[in-house]
KETIVEX-538896 format. One record per residue: residue in three letters; z, x, y of N, C-alpha, C in turn. Coordinates in pm, whole numbers, padded with zeros to 5 digits, always signed. Layout:
BEGIN
ALAZXYZXYZXY;...
This chain:
BEGIN
MET+19503+25556+09696+19497+25484+09823+19563+25570+09932;PRO+19495+25591+10046+19551+25675+10153+19684+25624+10205;LYS+19776+25718+10230+19909+25685+10282+19911+25710+10433;ILE+19954+25607+10507+19953+25616+10653+20093+25590+10707;MET+20132+25667+10808+20260+25649+10875+20235+25605+11019;ILE+20316+25509+11067+20301+25456+11203+20418+25504+11289;VAL+20385+25555+11408+20489+25600+11501+20464+25532+11636;ASP+20555+25440+11670+20545+25369+11799+20682+25311+11829;ASP+20722+25314+11955+20856+25264+11990+20858+25112+12008;ASP+20743+25049+11996+20733+24902+12011+20722+24843+11871;SER+20827+24766+11829+20829+24708+11695+20716+24608+11674;THR+20677+24538+11784+20567+24442+11773+20436+24513+11737;ILE+20413+24627+11802+20292+24704+11773+20298+24759+11631;GLN+20417+24800+11588+20430+24849+11450+20390+24741+11350;MET+20439+24619+11371+20409+24508+11280+20260+24474+11286;GLU+20202+24477+11407+20060+24445+11422+19975+24547+11346;LEU+20008+24677+11360+19932+24781+11290+19950+24771+11139;GLU+20072+24740+11095+20096+24724+10951+20011+24612+10894;GLU+19998+24504+10969+19916+24391+10923+19769+24430+10914;TYR+19721+24498+11018+19581+24544+11015+19556+24635+10895;LEU+19646+24731+10875+19627+24830+10769+19635+24767+10629;ALA+19718+24662+10615+19725+24591+10487+19592+24525+10455;HIS+19527+24469+10558+19394+24407+10539+19289+24511+10498;MET+19311+24633+10543+19214+24740+10515+19248+24816+10386;ASP+19345+24769+10310+19385+24831+10183+19442+24972+10198;TYR+19511+24997+10310+19584+25122+10328+19731+25099+10297;THR+19801+25202+10257+19944+25193+10227+20022+25252+10343;VAL+20109+25170+10405+20197+25219+10511+20324+25270+10444;VAL+20348+25400+10454+20463+25461+10384+20588+25463+10471;GLY+20576+25428+10600+20693+25427+10685+20656+25414+10832;THR+20757+25379+10913+20739+25370+11057+20852+25446+11126;ALA+20823+25498+11245+20924+25568+11325+20902+25532+11470;ASP+21006+25543+11552+20994+25505+11693+21025+25620+11789;THR+21050+25740+11733+21071+25859+11817+20995+25977+11757;GLY+20976+26078+11839+20908+26198+11790+20988+26269+11684;GLU+21120+26282+11706+21207+26348+11610+21208+26273+11476;GLY+21215+26139+11486+21215+26057+11365+21083+26069+11290;ALA+20973+26080+11365+20841+26094+11302+20831+26222+11221;ILE+20888+26331+11275+20881+26460+11205+20960+26453+11075;GLU+21081+26395+11079+21164+26385+10959+21097+26298+10854;MET+21038+26186+10897+20974+26096+10802+20849+26160+10741;ALA+20774+26234+10822+20654+26301+10770+20691+26404+10664;ARG+20802+26474+10687+20848+26571+10587+20883+26503+10455;GLU+20939+26384+10464+20983+26313+10345+20868+26241+10275;MET+20783+26172+10352+20681+26085+10293+20547+26154+10267;LYS+20524+26265+10338+20398+26340+10320+20275+26249+10327;PRO+20253+26187+10442+20139+26094+10456+20006+26169+10465;ASP+19897+26093+10443+19763+26149+10462+19722+26145+10609;LEU+19779+26048+10684+19742+26032+10824+19858+25969+10900;VAL+19875+26011+11027+19979+25955+11113+19913+25889+11233;LEU+19944+25758+11254+19905+25690+11377+20018+25712+11476;MET+19995+25792+11579+20101+25841+11668+20080+25792+11811;ASP+20179+25716+11861+20176+25677+12001+20201+25800+12088;ILE+20121+25818+12191+20137+25934+12279+20267+25927+12358;ASN+20297+25809+12411+20411+25792+12501+20531+25740+12422;LEU+20620+25832+12380+20739+25797+12305+20863+25830+12387;PRO+20972+25754+12369+21095+25783+12442+21165+25906+12385;GLY+21254+25965+12462+21331+26079+12415+21273+26210+12466;GLU+21331+26319+12413+21291+26452+12459+21154+26495+12405;MET+21110+26435+12296+20983+26474+12233+20886+26358+12235;ASP+20778+26371+12310+20679+26264+12312+20586+26277+12190;GLY+20490+26186+12181+20402+26182+12064+20316+26307+12049;ILE+20276+26364+12161+20191+26484+12155+20268+26602+12094;SER+20392+26622+12141+20474+26731+12088+20506+26709+11941;ALA+20536+26582+11904+20565+26551+11764+20442+26575+11676;ALA+20325+26533+11726+20200+26553+11651+20172+26701+11629;GLN+20198+26781+11733+20176+26926+11721+20265+26986+11613;LYS+20392+26944+11612+20487+26994+11514+20447+26953+11372;ILE+20408+26826+11354+20368+26776+11222+20244+26849+11172;LYS+20149+26871+11262+20026+26938+11222+20051+27083+11183;GLU+20136+27152+11260+20165+27292+11231+20244+27308+11102;GLU+20340+27217+11082+20431+27232+10968+20373+27175+10839;MET+20306+27059+10848+20259+26989+10727+20109+26973+10719;ASP+20037+27014+10823+19891+27007+10823+19842+26866+10789;VAL+19895+26767+10864+19860+26626+10843+19768+26580+10955;ALA+19670+26496+10920+19579+26441+11020+19653+26344+11112;VAL+19620+26349+11243+19685+26263+11343+19578+26187+11422;VAL+19599+26056+11438+19519+25973+11529+19613+25919+11635;PHE+19582+25945+11763+19671+25902+11871+19648+25755+11907;ILE+19761+25691+11940+19759+25556+11996+19790+25569+12145;THR+19708+25512+12230+19731+25522+12374+19687+25395+12445;GLY+19762+25362+12549+19727+25245+12628+19698+25280+12772;PHE+19695+25408+12801+19665+25448+12939+19593+25581+12935;GLY+19528+25614+13041+19445+25733+13045+19494+25836+13143;ASP+19623+25867+13143+19677+25972+13230+19609+26105+13195;PRO+19541+26168+13293+19468+26293+13267+19555+26403+13207;GLU+19683+26409+13253+19771+26514+13201+19796+26496+13052;TYR+19821+26370+13011+19843+26341+12870+19717+26368+12788;ILE+19605+26326+12843+19479+26343+12771+19450+26491+12747;GLU+19473+26576+12848+19448+26719+12834+19543+26781+12732;ARG+19669+26737+12735+19764+26788+12636+19728+26742+12496;ALA+19682+26617+12485+19644+26562+12355+19527+26638+12294;LYS+19434+26682+12377+19319+26757+12327+19361+26887+12259;MET+19468+26948+12309+19514+27075+12253+19563+27059+12109;VAL+19606+26937+12074+19653+26911+11938+19534+26896+11843;GLU+19416+26873+11898+19294+26849+11820+19312+26733+11723;PRO+19338+26611+11777+19357+26494+11692+19226+26455+11623;PHE+19237+26371+11522+19120+26325+11449+19062+26198+11511;GLY+19123+26147+11618+19069+26029+11685+19172+25965+11777;TYR+19128+25860+11847+19214+25784+11938+19196+25636+11910;VAL+19307+25560+11917+19303+25414+11909+19362+25359+12038;MET+19284+25278+12106+19325+25227+12236+19394+25091+12224;LYS+19496+25069+12305+19562+24937+12318+19489+24858+12427;PRO+19478+24728+12414+19510+24645+12295+19415+24677+12180;PHE+19462+24651+12057+19391+24694+11939+19274+24604+11904;ASP+19175+24669+11843+19063+24597+11782+19059+24643+11636;GLU+19066+24547+11544+19076+24581+11403+18962+24671+11355;LYS+18841+24640+11400+18725+24722+11360+18737+24863+11415;GLU+18787+24875+11538+18803+25008+11598+18906+25088+11521;ILE+19018+25021+11484+19122+25091+11407+19066+25138+11274;ASN+18997+25047+11204+18941+25081+11073+18840+25195+11084;GLY+18753+25188+11186+18653+25292+11203+18714+25427+11231;ASN+18815+25429+11321+18880+25555+11355+18953+25615+11234;ILE+19020+25529+11157+19093+25579+11041+18996+25631+10935;GLU+18887+25555+10910+18788+25599+10811+18729+25735+10848;ILE+18692+25748+10976+18635+25875+11023+18737+25988+11011;ALA+18863+25958+11052+18967+26060+11047+18994+26106+10904;LEU+19001+26011+10810+19027+26046+10671+18909+26124+10611;HIS+18788+26085+10650+18670+26155+10599+18667+26299+10654;LYS+18694+26312+10784+18698+26446+10843+18807+26531+10778;ARG+18919+26466+10749+19030+26536+10687+18991+26582+10545;LYS+18921+26495+10473+18877+26528+10338+18784+26649+10341;LEU+18690+26646+10436+18597+26758+10449+18671+26887+10489;GLU+18769+26870+10578+18845+26986+10625+18923+27048+10510;LEU+18985+26965+10426+19061+27015+10312+18969+27083+10210;ALA+18851+27020+10189+18755+27079+10095+18708+27215+10146;LEU+18683+27224+10277+18641+27351+10335+18752+27455+10326;LYS+18874+27410+10351+18989+27501+10342+19005+27554+10199;LYS+18990+27462+10102+19002+27503+09962+18891+27601+09925;ALA+18769+27571+09974+18656+27661+09947+18680+27799+10008;ASN+18733+27800+10131+18762+27927+10197+18870+28006+10123;GLU+18972+27932+10077+19078+27998+10002+19024+28058+09873;GLN+18935+27980+09806+18875+28027+09683+18788+28149+09710;LEU+18715+28143+09822+18629+28255+09860+18713+28380+09889;GLU+18823+28360+09962+18912+28473+09991+18971+28530+09863;HIS+19009+28438+09771+19064+28482+09643+18960+28562+09564;THR+18837+28510+09563+18728+28579+09494+18701+28715+09557;ASN+18702+28718+09691+18679+28844+09762+18788+28946+09731;ARG+18913+28897+09723+19024+28987+09689+19006+29043+09548;GLU+18969+28953+09455+18946+28998+09318+18831+29097+09310;LEU+18724+29067+09387+18608+29155+09388+18644+29292+09445;LYS+18720+29291+09556+18763+29417+09616+18849+29496+09518;GLN+18938+29425+09449+19024+29491+09351+18940+29549+09237;GLU+18842+29469+09191+18755+29516+09083+18675+29639+09127;ILE+18623+29634+09251+18547+29747+09303+18636+29871+09313;GLU+18760+29849+09362+18853+29962+09374+18888+30018+09237;GLU+18911+29928+09139+18943+29975+09004+18824+30050+08944;ARG+18702+29998+08972+18582+30063+08921+18567+30202+08983;LYS+18596+30209+09115+18589+30339+09182+18688+30437+09121;GLN+18810+30387+09095+18911+30472+09035+18869+30518+08896;THR+18809+30422+08820+18763+30456+08684+18652+30559+08690;GLU+18557+30538+08783+18446+30633+08797+18497+30769+08841;LYS+18596+30768+08930+18655+30894+08975+18723+30965+08859;ALA+18799+30887+08780+18867+30945+08665+18765+30998+08564;LEU+18654+30923+08549+18550+30966+08455+18485+31095+08502;ARG+18457+31102+08633+18398+31226+08687+18492+31344+08668;THR+18621+31318+08695+18721+31424+08677+18728+31467+08531;SER+18726+31366+08441+18731+31395+08298+18609+31475+08254;GLN+18492+31436+08306+18370+31508+08271+18372+31651+08324;GLN+18428+31668+08444+18441+31802+08500+18533+31889+08415;HIS+18646+31827+08373+18740+31900+08288+18675+31935+08154;LEU+18600+31838+08100+18532+31860+07973+18432+31974+07986;SER+18356+31974+08096+18258+32080+08119+18326+32215+08131;GLN+18441+32215+08201+18515+32341+08218+18566+32392+08083;ILE+18610+32298+07999+18664+32338+07869+18554+32392+07779;ILE+18443+32316+07765+18340+32360+07672+18266+32483+07724;ASN+18277+32509+07854+18211+32627+07908+18274+32756+07855;PHE+18399+32748+07807+18467+32864+07751+18429+32886+07604;LEU+18366+32786+07542+18332+32799+07400+18219+32898+07381;PRO+18228+32982+07282+18121+33081+07260+17994+33020+07204;ASP+18006+32910+07130+17887+32846+07073+17817+32760+07177;ALA+17685+32748+07164+17608+32659+07252+17653+32516+07226;THR+17705+32451+07328+17769+32320+07310+17723+32222+07417;PHE+17700+32097+07377+17668+31992+07473+17735+31863+07430;VAL+17752+31771+07527+17817+31642+07503+17729+31532+07559;ILE+17719+31421+07487+17644+31305+07537+17737+31184+07543;ASP+17698+31084+07623+17773+30959+07628+17704+30856+07538;ASN+17751+30731+07545+17696+30627+07459+17552+30590+07494;GLU+17508+30626+07613+17370+30600+07652+17280+30719+07620;LYS+17334+30812+07545+17262+30933+07504+17217+31017+07623;LYS+17300+31018+07724+17277+31105+07839+17369+31225+07829;VAL+17316+31341+07861+17395+31464+07853+17497+31465+07967;VAL+17624+31481+07931+17731+31481+08032+17801+31616+08041;ALA+17774+31705+07947+17832+31841+07954+17736+31936+07883;TRP+17724+32057+07940+17623+32154+07895+17677+32292+07931;ASN+17718+32371+07829+17789+32494+07864+17696+32614+07885;GLN+17759+32724+07925+17681+32843+07960+17609+32900+07838;ALA+17673+32890+07721+17613+32944+07599+17482+32874+07565;ILE+17479+32741+07588+17355+32668+07557+17249+32692+07664;GLU+17294+32721+07786+17198+32762+07889+17131+32892+07847;ASN+17212+32987+07798+17158+33116+07756+17065+33101+07636;MET+17098+33009+07545+17018+32990+07424+16884+32925+07454;THR+16885+32824+07540+16765+32744+07563+16689+32781+07689;GLY+16759+32845+07783+16697+32872+07913+16698+32751+08005;VAL+16763+32641+07962+16772+32519+08043+16906+32518+08116;LYS+16901+32508+08248+17023+32504+08328+17089+32367+08320;ALA+17220+32365+08340+17296+32239+08333+17241+32136+08431;GLU+17211+32182+08555+17165+32087+08656+17030+32025+08621;GLU+16957+32089+08530+16826+32038+08490+16835+31928+08385;ILE+16949+31920+08316+16957+31827+08203+17072+31727+08212;LEU+17176+31758+08291+17289+31665+08301+17244+31530+08355;GLY+17290+31424+08290+17256+31289+08333+17125+31238+08279;LYS+17051+31323+08207+16921+31281+08155+16937+31218+08018;GLY+16856+31116+07991+16858+31050+07861+16752+31109+07771;ASP+16725+31037+07659+16628+31085+07561+16657+31230+07526;TYR+16785+31258+07501+16827+31397+07487+16760+31467+07369;GLU+16717+31389+07266+16656+31455+07152+16522+31520+07188;TYR+16461+31473+07298+16337+31535+07344+16366+31636+07456;ALA+16474+31612+07530+16507+31701+07642+16560+31835+07595;ILE+16626+31836+07478+16684+31960+07429+16575+32038+07354;PRO+16537+32153+07404+16418+32224+07355+16416+32253+07206;PHE+16530+32290+07145+16525+32332+07007+16524+32216+06908;TYR+16519+32093+06957+16505+31979+06866+16361+31927+06866;GLY+16305+31907+06984+16170+31853+06989+16162+31721+06917;GLU+16048+31694+06852+16029+31566+06783+16032+31582+06632;ARG+16070+31701+06583+16059+31727+06439+16163+31652+06357;ARG+16286+31638+06411+16391+31571+06336+16500+31523+06432;PRO+16583+31429+06388+16690+31380+06476+16800+31484+06493;THR+16877+31468+06598+16989+31558+06620+17102+31527+06524;LEU+17193+31621+06512+17312+31595+06431+17390+31477+06486;ILE+17388+31461+06619+17459+31349+06681+17402+31217+06633;ASP+17268+31209+06626+17205+31088+06573+17254+31059+06432;LEU+17253+31162+06349+17294+31145+06211+17442+31108+06200;ALA+17525+31166+06286+17668+31137+06283+17696+30991+06313;SER+17620+30934+06405+17643+30795+06445+17588+30696+06343;GLU+17496+30742+06254+17430+30651+06160+17452+30694+06014;TRP+17541+30788+05990+17553+30851+05859+17583+30750+05748;ASN+17503+30754+05642+17524+30672+05524+17461+30745+05404;LYS+17470+30686+05285+17422+30752+05164+17272+30778+05169;GLU+17199+30683+05225+17053+30699+05233+17015+30818+05321;ILE+17081+30829+05438+17055+30942+05528+17103+31071+05465;GLU+17217+31064+05396+17272+31183+05330+17175+31237+05225;ALA+17109+31145+05151+17012+31186+05050+16885+31243+05114;LYS+16848+31191+05228+16725+31234+05295+16740+31371+05360;TYR+16855+31393+05427+16876+31519+05500+16972+31606+05420;LYS+16918+31671+05319+17002+31747+05227+17059+31874+05291;TYR+17000+31916+05402+17051+32035+05469+17173+32005+05555;VAL+17210+31878+05563+17326+31837+05642+17440+31800+05548;LYS+17558+31851+05576+17676+31820+05494+17784+31757+05582;LYS+17861+31669+05520+17972+31605+05592+18100+31677+05559;GLU+18166+31727+05661+18294+31796+05644+18397+31728+05732;GLY+18485+31650+05667+18584+31573+05745+18514+31471+05833;GLY+18543+31476+05961+18482+31382+06054+18360+31438+06123;SER+18309+31553+06073+18196+31618+06137+18081+31637+06039;LEU+17962+31653+06096+17845+31691+06018+17813+31836+06048;VAL+17779+31911+05942+17750+32053+05957+17615+32081+05893;THR+17536+32164+05957+17406+32202+05901+17381+32350+05921;GLU+17302+32405+05831+17258+32543+05843+17115+32544+05794;SER+17021+32561+05884+16882+32544+05844+16789+32636+05920;TYR+16672+32656+05859+16566+32735+05921+16511+32659+06041;ASP+16494+32728+06154+16440+32662+06273+16360+32763+06353;PRO+16226+32755+06347+16142+32853+06417+16133+32829+06567;LEU+16196+32721+06616+16189+32694+06761+16273+32793+06840;ILE+16374+32848+06778+16456+32948+06847+16384+33083+06846;LYS+16347+33124+06727+16273+33250+06711+16208+33248+06574;PRO+16100+33318+06554+16037+33322+06421+16138+33363+06315;GLY+16146+33283+06210+16241+33312+06103+16384+33288+06142;GLY+16408+33215+06252+16543+33194+06301+16621+33092+06220;PHE+16753+33109+06218+16842+33015+06151+16946+32965+06251;LEU+16976+32836+06242+17078+32776+06326+17190+32720+06242;TRP+17311+32731+06294+17426+32660+06237+17467+32555+06338;GLY+17486+32433+06293+17523+32326+06387+17636+32242+06335;LYS+17713+32187+06429+17824+32099+06393+17833+31989+06499;ALA+17843+31864+06455+17849+31751+06548+17959+31655+06508;SER+18027+31599+06609+18134+31501+06587+18124+31392+06691;LEU+18157+31271+06650+18165+31160+06745+18295+31171+06825;LEU+18292+31120+06947+18411+31118+07033+18461+30974+07046;TYR+18592+30955+07042+18652+30822+07046+18752+30813+07161;ASP+18769+30689+07213+18874+30668+07312+19003+30631+07240;HIS+19109+30597+07317+19239+30571+07256+19241+30444+07171;ASN+19137+30359+07186+19129+30236+07107+19040+30255+06983;GLY+18991+30376+06962+18907+30401+06848+18761+30367+06870;LYS+18723+30341+06993+18585+30307+07024+18506+30435+07051;VAL+18383+30441+06995+18299+30559+07016+18254+30564+07161;ILE+18276+30677+07227+18237+30692+07368+18134+30803+07388;GLY+18095+30868+07280+17997+30974+07292+18003+31066+07172;ALA+17948+31186+07188+17949+31282+07078+17936+31422+07135;ILE+17978+31518+07054+17972+31659+07093+17905+31738+06980;GLU+17823+31833+07017+17755+31916+06917+17755+32062+06961;SER+17777+32149+06864+17772+32293+06887+17664+32354+06798;ILE+17594+32453+06852+17488+32522+06777+17512+32672+06789;ARG+17491+32741+06678+17507+32886+06678+17382+32949+06615;ASP+17331+33050+06680+17217+33124+06626+17270+33223+06523;ILE+17243+33195+06394+17295+33281+06287+17182+33364+06224;THR+17075+33382+06300+16961+33459+06247+17002+33600+06209;ASP+17076+33668+06297+17117+33806+06268+17208+33811+06146;MET+17298+33714+06134+17388+33710+06019+17309+33688+05891;LYS+17211+33595+05898+17128+33569+05781+17047+33693+05744;THR+16996+33759+05847+16919+33881+05823+17005+33987+05757;ALA+17127+34002+05806+17220+34100+05749+17256+34063+05605;GLU+17278+33933+05579+17309+33889+05443+17193+33919+05348;GLU+17072+33891+05396+16954+33916+05314+16937+34066+05288;ALA+16962+34145+05393+16952+34290+05376+17056+34340+05277;LEU+17178+34283+05283+17284+34322+05190+17247+34284+05047;ARG+17191+34163+05031+17149+34122+04897+17040+34214+04841;GLU+16943+34250+04927+16836+34339+04883+16893+34477+04846;SER+16989+34525+04926+17051+34655+04899+17126+34651+04767;GLU+17199+34541+04745+17273+34528+04621+17177+34521+04502;LYS+17066+34450+04523+16967+34435+04417+16907+34572+04380;ARG+16871+34650+04483+16814+34782+04457+16917+34875+04390;PHE+17040+34866+04440+17146+34950+04382+17167+34916+04235;ARG+17169+34786+04202+17190+34745+04064+17074+34791+03976;SER+16953+34781+04035+16835+34823+03957+16844+34972+03925;LEU+16879+35053+04026+16891+35197+04005+17004+35230+03908;PHE+17113+35154+03925+17231+35177+03840+17197+35152+03694;GLU+17127+35042+03666+17098+35003+03530+16991+35092+03467;GLN+16901+35150+03551+16793+35231+03497+16827+35380+03489;ALA+16942+35420+03535+16980+35562+03533+16993+35612+03388;PRO+16940+35735+03353+16947+35786+03215+17086+35835+03176;GLU+17164+35878+03272+17298+35926+03243+17395+35806+03238;GLY+17503+35827+03167+17608+35725+03166+17685+35725+03297;ILE+17695+35611+03361+17762+35599+03490+17862+35483+03484;PHE+17979+35507+03536+18073+35395+03550+18139+35405+03687;LEU+18189+35295+03736+18254+35285+03866+18400+35241+03847;HIS+18488+35294+03932+18626+35247+03929+18678+35247+04071;ASP+18784+35169+04094+18843+35164+04226+18944+35276+04239;ARG+19024+35275+04347+19117+35385+04373+19245+35380+04290;VAL+19270+35266+04228+19394+35254+04150+19382+35324+04017;
């Protein structure tokens, strides 16, 4: 039930208004007969609405008291007036009251003014709450945007540092994120593939974008993220060493008879969540060729050694 406070220096008018308000099912929480008294009572009783006589005795009239109550407690005020002095009316407008009740009173007029004032006050409070909520949401949104900007900035810086680091690696190396987009591509892999970093960074479908993979088989990164016994049995050229997958296989996409060595590892954040993967590739064709040549040389030497008619033995320097 709405709480109403009456401020008038005439006790008869106070009693008359209390009687009217009782009929209208309003609760009168107190009465005052001066502006100063009205302010103190409003602070204590915290009414929903104040019926305030404009012309009050003392240093503070009803208009000044209403202004103070509205500024300090944000309470709705309806003025009581029995005369139309233009000076008072102009001053009263500055307070922006919720209505006026004229003397002598009419019960219907009082009820109508109070109902309208309380309804306007309800709408005003609802609007104020909505605005506060909107401001709060805007602050949170601005903070979220700022945090996102900072995160994106940190991510860009991290990616730049990562690119700078892997650029020093001698092996062809690239890094992808969780969306399988290339985020780092070093000079060695540019030299190996002929694909510049600016041509591939940020691109997805990396298994097709990277020339030496094509559509023939998945990348080591794919296998690392899905590694299980079934995949292990299927891709026998891939071995698991610690937290990495390593492969050494024939690959004619680099050069006829070419061999590649590859190593891939998943990347984790501080919470253990996978955030991407890194893979290095090395062209070991020359090494394989040299190994094969050495084996052939050893084979020929052994054949000659075993077929020699003279007795031959070998010893070291000791």
